[in-house]
ZAMARGU-4260 file (C-alpha; in steps of 0.2 Angstrom, whole numbers, plus 5000, padded with zeros to 4 digits):
<rodrens>
0) 4875/5047/5090 | 4883/5063/5098 | 4875/5060/5116 | 4889/5047/5120 | 4903/5060/5117
5) 4910/5071/5131 | 4912/5084/5117 | 4897/5096/5115 | 4890/5098/5098 | 4877/5112/5093
10) 4869/5115/5076 | 4863/5132/5070 | 4854/5136/5054 | 4860/5149/5042 | 4851/5162/5052
15) 4861/5157/5067 | 4846/5150/5076 | 4850/5134/5087 | 4840/5120/5082 | 4850/5104/5088
20) 4862/5100/5102 | 4868/5084/5110 | 4868/5081/5129 | 4886/5086/5133 | 4882/5103/5124
25) 4867/5106/5135 | 4876/5101/5151 | 4890/5113/5147 | 4879/5127/5143 | 4867/5123/5158
30) 4852/5119/5149 | 4840/5105/5156 | 4832/5100/5139 | 4834/5107/5121 | 4815/5110/5121
35) 4816/5121/5136 | 4831/5131/5130 | 4830/5149/5125 | 4831/5156/5107 | 4850/5157/5107
40) 4856/5165/5091 | 4874/5162/5087 | 4877/5180/5081 | 4867/5189/5094 | 4866/5183/5112
45) 4875/5188/5129 | 4884/5172/5131 | 4896/5170/5116 | 4893/5181/5101 | 4901/5178/5084
50) 4903/5188/5068 | 4894/5180/5054 | 4906/5188/5041 | 4922/5181/5049 | 4914/5163/5049
55) 4910/5165/5031 | 4927/5171/5027 | 4937/5159/5036 | 4926/5144/5036 | 4933/5139/5053
60) 4937/5149/5070 | 4943/5144/5087 | 4936/5152/5103 | 4939/5151/5122 | 4928/5161/5134
65) 4922/5162/5152 | 4904/5158/5156 | 4897/5167/5171 | 4881/5157/5176 | 4876/5171/5189
70) 4873/5182/5174 | 4867/5169/5163 | 4853/5165/5175 | 4846/5182/5170 | 4844/5175/5152
75) 4838/5158/5155 | 4835/5146/5169 | 4851/5136/5173 | 4855/5124/5186 | 4874/5128/5186
80) 4883/5141/5197 | 4899/5149/5197 | 4910/5151/5182 | 4916/5140/5168 | 4929/5140/5155
85) 4924/5133/5138 | 4933/5132/5121 | 4929/5125/5104 | 4927/5128/5086 | 4914/5136/5074
90) 4914/5129/5056 | 4903/5132/5041 | 4892/5118/5034 | 4880/5116/5021 | 4865/5118/5032
95) 4872/5132/5043 | 4885/5132/5057 | 4893/5118/5067 | 4899/5122/5085 | 4910/5110/5095
100) 4912/5115/5113 | 4921/5107/5128 | 4924/5113/5146 | 4941/5116/5152 | 4939/5109/5169
105) 4955/5112/5178 | 4974/5114/5175 | 4976/5096/5184 | 4966/5089/5168 | 4977/5098/5156
110) 4993/5092/5166 | 4987/5074/5165 | 4984/5076/5147 | 5002/5082/5143 | 5008/5068/5153
115) 4998/5055/5143 | 5003/5063/5127 | 5021/5062/5132 | 5020/5044/5139 | 5014/5037/5122
120) 5023/5050/5111 | 5013/5045/5095 | 5028/5035/5090 | 5022/5032/5071 | 5011/5047/5069
125) 5023/5055/5057 | 5027/5040/5047 | 5012/5029/5045 | 4995/5037/5046 | 4988/5054/5041
130) 4972/5058/5051 | 4960/5071/5047 | 4942/5077/5050 | 4933/5087/5035 | 4916/5094/5031
135) 4906/5085/5017 | 4912/5098/5005 | 4930/5094/5008 | 4937/5108/5020 | 4949/5101/5032
140) 4944/5105/5050 | 4958/5095/5059 | 4973/5085/5054 | 4989/5078/5061 | 5007/5081/5055
145) 5007/5065/5046 | 4992/5071/5034 | 5001/5087/5032 | 5018/5079/5026 | 5009/5066/5014
150) 5000/5081/5005 | 5016/5092/5004 | 5011/5105/5017 | 5025/5113/5028 | 5015/5111/5044
155) 4997/5106/5050 | 4991/5123/5052 | 4994/5126/5033 | 4986/5109/5029 | 4970/5114/5040
160) 4967/5128/5028 | 4966/5116/5013 | 4951/5107/5005 | 4954/5088/5003 | 4941/5087/4989
165) 4953/5098/4977 | 4965/5083/4977 | 4953/5073/4966 | 4936/5081/4965 | 4926/5066/4957
170) 4933/5054/4969 | 4928/5064/4984 | 4910/5066/4977 | 4908/5048/4975 | 4916/5044/4992
175) 4903/5056/5000 | 4889/5047/4991 | 4895/5031/4998 | 4897/5036/5015 | 4880/5042/5016
180) 4874/5024/5014 | 4889/5013/5020 | 4894/5025/5035 | 4912/5018/5034 | 4924/5013/5019
185) 4940/5003/5022 | 4955/5002/5010 | 4948/5015/4998 | 4962/5017/4985 | 4964/5032/4974
190) 4976/5044/4965 | 4978/5062/4973 | 4986/5078/4965 | 4995/5088/4979 | 4995/5107/4979
195) 5013/5106/4973 | 5007/5096/4957 | 5015/5079/4963 | 5003/5064/4961 | 5002/5052/4975
200) 4992/5035/4976 | 4984/5034/4994 | 4975/5020/5003 | 4962/5027/5016 | 4949/5021/5029
205) 4936/5033/5031 | 4921/5035/5043 | 4905/5046/5042 | 4899/5057/5057 | 4880/5060/5057
210) 4869/5072/5067 | 4855/5066/5077 | 4844/5070/5062 | 4854/5057/5052 | 4863/5071/5041
215) 4881/5068/5037 | 4891/5082/5045 | 4909/5077/5045 | 4921/5064/5038 | 4934/5057/5048
220) 4949/5048/5039 | 4964/5039/5040 | 4976/5040/5025 | 4992/5030/5020 | 5004/5036/5006
225) 5005/5021/4995 | 5013/5029/4980 | 5030/5019/4981 | 5022/5002/4982 | 5009/5007/4968
230) 5024/5014/4957 | 5034/4998/4960 | 5018/4987/4955 | 5016/4997/4939 | 5035/4996/4935
235) 5033/4977/4939 | 5019/4975/4926 | 5029/4984/4913 | 5044/4973/4916 | 5033/4957/4915
240) 5027/4962/4898 | 5044/4967/4892 | 5053/4951/4897 | 5037/4939/4893 | 5035/4934/4911
245) 5051/4924/4911 | 5050/4916/4928 | 5031/4916/4930 | 5029/4896/4929 | 5043/4894/4941
250) 5039/4905/4955 | 5020/4909/4959 | 5004/4899/4956 | 4989/4911/4956 | 4972/4905/4957
255) 4954/4911/4961 | 4942/4898/4968 | 4924/4897/4975 | 4922/4893/4994 | 4919/4875/4989
260) 4936/4874/4980 | 4930/4875/4962 | 4944/4883/4952 | 4938/4899/4942 | 4954/4904/4936
265) 4973/4900/4937 | 4990/4903/4928 | 5001/4891/4921 | 5013/4890/4937 | 4998/4884/4947
270) 4994/4871/4935 | 5013/4865/4934 | 5015/4865/4954 | 4998/4854/4956 | 5003/4842/4942
275) 4992/4847/4928 | 4997/4847/4910 | 4989/4865/4907 | 4978/4878/4914 | 4962/4871/4906
280) 4965/4854/4915 | 4968/4863/4931 | 4952/4874/4930 | 4942/4858/4928 | 4947/4852/4946
285) 4944/4856/4963 | 4957/4863/4975 | 4948/4857/4991 | 4952/4839/4986 | 4971/4842/4988
290) 4968/4843/5007 | 4949/4843/5012 | 4952/4846/5031 | 4965/4860/5027 | 4954/4868/5014
295) 4939/4869/5027 | 4950/4877/5040 | 4957/4889/5028 | 4940/4895/5023 | 4934/4896/5042
300) 4950/4908/5045 | 4948/4919/5030 | 4930/4923/5035 | 4936/4930/5051 | 4953/4937/5046
305) 4951/4942/5028 | 4967/4937/5022 | 4981/4925/5028 | 5000/4926/5024 | 5013/4912/5023
310) 5000/4898/5025 | 5008/4881/5025 | 5000/4865/5020 | 5004/4847/5013 | 4994/4843/4998
315) 4990/4828/4987 | 4991/4830/4969 | 4981/4820/4956 | 4995/4809/4952 | 4996/4804/4971
320) 5013/4813/4974 | 5013/4825/4989 | 5019/4844/4989 | 5021/4856/5003 | 5015/4873/4998
325) 5016/4891/5006 | 5002/4902/5001 | 4996/4920/5003 | 4977/4919/5002 | 4964/4933/5001
330) 4945/4932/5004 | 4935/4942/4991 | 4919/4948/4999 | 4902/4955/4991 | 4894/4972/4996
335) 4885/4962/5010 | 4901/4957/5019 | 4900/4939/5014 | 4914/4930/5007 | 4911/4923/4990
340) 4928/4918/4983 | 4946/4914/4988 | 4961/4922/4979 | 4978/4914/4982 | 4997/4914/4977
345) 5005/4897/4980 | 5024/4892/4981 | 5030/4875/4979 | 5040/4873/4995 | 5042/4854/4994
350) 5061/4853/4992 | 5065/4865/5007 | 5051/4856/5018 | 5058/4839/5014 | 5075/4844/5018
355) 5070/4852/5034 | 5060/4837/5040 | 5075/4826/5035 | 5087/4836/5045 | 5074/4835/5060
360) 5074/4816/5059 | 5094/4815/5058 | 5106/4813/5072 | 5101/4829/5081 | 5082/4825/5080
365) 5077/4837/5094 | 5089/4851/5088 | 5079/4867/5083 | 5088/4867/5065 | 5073/4875/5056
370) 5074/4890/5068 | 5093/4892/5064 | 5090/4892/5045 | 5077/4905/5045 | 5081/4921/5056
375) 5096/4927/5065 | 5090/4938/5080 | 5102/4950/5089 | 5103/4965/5100 | 5119/4976/5098
380) 5126/4992/5105 | 5128/5007/5093 | 5146/5002/5091 | 5141/4985/5085 | 5145/4974/5100
385) 5133/4959/5101 | 5123/4959/5118 | 5111/4945/5113 | 5109/4933/5099 | 5100/4916/5093
390) 5108/4901/5086 | 5103/4906/5068 | 5112/4922/5070 | 5128/4913/5075 | 5126/4901/5060
395) 5123/4915/5048 | 5139/4924/5052 | 5150/4908/5053 | 5150/4905/5072 | 5150/4888/5080
400) 5142/4893/5095 | 5132/4908/5102 | 5146/4911/5115 | 5158/4915/5101 | 5146/4926/5092
405) 5144/4936/5108 | 5162/4941/5107 | 5160/4948/5090 | 5157/4965/5083 | 5144/4966/5070
410) 5150/4982/5062 | 5165/4973/5056 | 5154/4963/5043 | 5152/4980/5034 | 5161/4995/5041
415) 5153/5006/5029 | 5134/5000/5031 | 5134/4999/5050 | 5136/5019/5053 | 5124/5023/5039
420) 5111/5011/5046 | 5113/5018/5064 | 5111/5035/5057 | 5095/5031/5049 | 5088/5022/5064
425) 5091/5038/5074 | 5078/5047/5063 | 5067/5033/5056 | 5065/5022/5072 | 5065/5006/5062
430) 5072/5000/5044 | 5062/4986/5035 | 5071/4976/5021 | 5088/4983/5023 | 5100/4974/5011
435) 5118/4973/5012 | 5134/4962/5006 | 5143/4958/5022 | 5159/4947/5028 | 5156/4933/5040
440) 5168/4930/5054 | 5177/4918/5042 | 5177/4931/5028 | 5164/4922/5017 | 5154/4935/5008
445) 5136/4934/5011 | 5121/4944/5006 | 5108/4948/5021 | 5091/4956/5022 | 5087/4963/5039
450) 5073/4971/5048 | 5080/4983/5061 | 5072/4992/5076 | 5080/5006/5087 | 5079/5004/5106
455) 5077/5022/5113 | 5079/5027/5131 | 5067/5040/5140 | 5076/5055/5132 | 5072/5048/5115
460) 5091/5044/5112 | 5095/5028/5102 | 5105/5016/5113 | 5104/4999/5105 | 5100/4991/5089
465) 5088/4976/5088 | 5088/4966/5072 | 5081/4951/5062 | 5093/4945/5049 | 5090/4933/5034
470) 5103/4925/5023 | 5098/4930/5006 | 5113/4926/4997 | 5107/4912/4985 | 5092/4923/4980
475) 5103/4938/4977 | 5115/4927/4966 | 5102/4921/4956 | 5095/4938/4954 | 5111/4945/4948
480) 5113/4930/4935 | 5095/4934/4929 | 5099/4952/4927 | 5115/4947/4918 | 5105/4935/4907
485) 5092/4950/4903 | 5107/4962/4898 | 5114/4947/4887 | 5098/4945/4878 | 5096/4963/4875
490) 5114/4964/4869 | 5111/4950/4857 | 5096/4958/4849 | 5105/4975/4848 | 5120/4967/4839
495) 5110/4959/4824 | 5109/4969/4808 | 5091/4966/4806 | 5078/4978/4812 | 5067/4970/4825
500) 5052/4975/4835 | 5039/4966/4847 | 5022/4971/4849 | 5009/4965/4863 | 4991/4960/4858
505) 4986/4978/4860 | 4998/4984/4847 | 5010/4993/4859 | 5029/4992/4857 | 5036/4981/4870
510) 5053/4979/4863 | 5064/4989/4849 | 5081/4985/4845 | 5095/4996/4840 | 5094/4994/4821
515) 5075/4996/4822 | 5077/5013/4832 | 5089/5019/4820 | 5078/5015/4805 | 5063/5023/4813
520) 5072/5038/4817 | 5068/5037/4836 | 5075/5033/4853 | 5071/5015/4857 | 5064/5019/4875
525) 5052/5032/4867 | 5043/5020/4857 | 5040/5007/4872 | 5022/5008/4877 | 5016/5017/4862
530) 5003/5010/4850 | 5008/5006/4832 | 4993/5013/4823 | 4993/5029/4833 | 5012/5031/4830
535) 5012/5026/4811 | 4994/5030/4805 | 5000/5029/4787 | 5001/5010/4789 | 4983/5008/4790
540) 4975/5000/4774 | 4993/4993/4767 | 5000/4977/4766 | 5008/4980/4783 | 4991/4981/4792
545) 4985/4965/4783 | 5000/4955/4787 | 5002/4961/4805 | 4984/4958/4809 | 4984/4941/4801
550) 4998/4935/4811 | 4990/4942/4827 | 4973/4935/4825 | 4977/4919/4815 | 4993/4915/4823
555) 5001/4913/4805 | 5019/4917/4801 | 5019/4930/4787 | 5032/4935/4774 | 5031/4950/4763
560) 5041/4963/4753 | 5035/4981/4754 | 5042/4999/4752 | 5049/5005/4769 | 5037/5012/4783
565) 5048/5028/4782 | 5060/5027/4767 | 5047/5022/4754 | 5061/5023/4740 | 5069/5006/4747
570) 5061/4990/4748 | 5062/4978/4763 | 5059/4960/4766 | 5048/4956/4782 | 5044/4942/4792
575) 5031/4942/4806 | 5031/4928/4819 | 5016/4927/4831 | 5017/4920/4849 | 5002/4918/4863
580) 5001/4937/4867 | 5013/4946/4855 | 5020/4947/4837 | 5039/4948/4833 | 5044/4958/4816
585) 5060/4957/4808 | 5065/4967/4792 | 5080/4970/4781 | 5083/4980/4766 | 5083/4971/4749
590) 5088/4975/4731 | 5075/4975/4718 | 5081/4969/4701
</rodrens>
């Protein structure tokens, strides 16, 4: 496995005796064949001698030395002559010691390497990927600055002294077991706890490195910090529970299907989009029948690509009406790498698509109206002067021609956001999903979402800004209306004088109004997510438990009177209303005559 590598690899046992080496190592050391080599001991030889105690203490040491092949010929027969500068590392492994060695051939080679490194500058190294090499027990042998940053180290040297297994011991042990059989793992997700106590969610690709005898000796990995997306995902789950997935049926149709198109699972939105009365009727259908040739093409692409974003298609619903859908689809593969299912997220794009096609066939039939509706592309100076733009950009900002747009200064659209954005680009290089309220040239207020990229000169100075702008006004206004509606619902529930709580089907609190929080003597937010029976264990075996469980399990409305959950000297009238996944509980104080 290592014979193809220019890096020399030598393996020594616990006593320091050489027992394996690759071709590069033999060539560097001047040994013709491993079986013809002398009994070279890592700790007692005239070539390079190391202190065993130092390696055991540090785990990894670096070295650089000169080999004199004239003197070496007195130790063993070598075909090389002259001198050679070699450098490398000695690291501690389970079976003994691992030595990496390479020859420093010339200063010219070093200069070329420096030029190459400066040429490519590792543009995204600090932002995207943390690369590392570690031993099977987790000791980090090498890493890049991004790895150090992800795990909270001040520099790569400090990170190289760490042990990656300490971030999640159980996960690392399982990963090593898998690598011994699978050799490489893609998209591995787990939670790590950094040295400063912060928990992060990471996605990694890891590759096993084996000796010629088939023993796992190193792990090479590429780590992405996925914490922000994971936290947003979990926050979204709570939000969906809290507001009962208010727009689930309107936005996204989710499904899982076999390769033949048999629908195994779908949500109500999918059923609605495709004209079924409910999910059960949709599950009895076959999605490939909506567009047979399109489905076959989709399956063929998925087998090669794994996932497809923004896939567009015309489909025929069971009622013979046509719809245009935009979908994100993902292939689900088994352990053998065979695709066995398809998971998809479908949006009904018919209205927009029909409007687009109607415009295409209008008086300006061959006008690229579709391109002008979607993305405004531009290049501008740091001061905001437009150097280049497309028709869509001109339209978004209220110009009737590109020529007029080129006379404009985009910084005028928002004098506060533009300097802030330029400052960020100087340090970050690019910005995705930048949102801003702006003024068009006609002073109309619009909300835009932009992806921005800095253009740098050879001195790494930001000289221009390249951007892709989307007019997001309609969605932003709808979002603000939705947020306003949510606040209004909360205000209404908090304004009623009856106590009100809502529980999910796991008996966790998902809503507590102000009156109920005051009665229970807690902050409403403190109860959210807590389990009713764990928080109020005294309710077990009472009329509360009987009524609540009957409402949840049998979907029957319950009314009863009982002493208060906390203030038992008072009596209260309770009403329990079940829904699909929740129960709502109202109660008010009553007077017993």
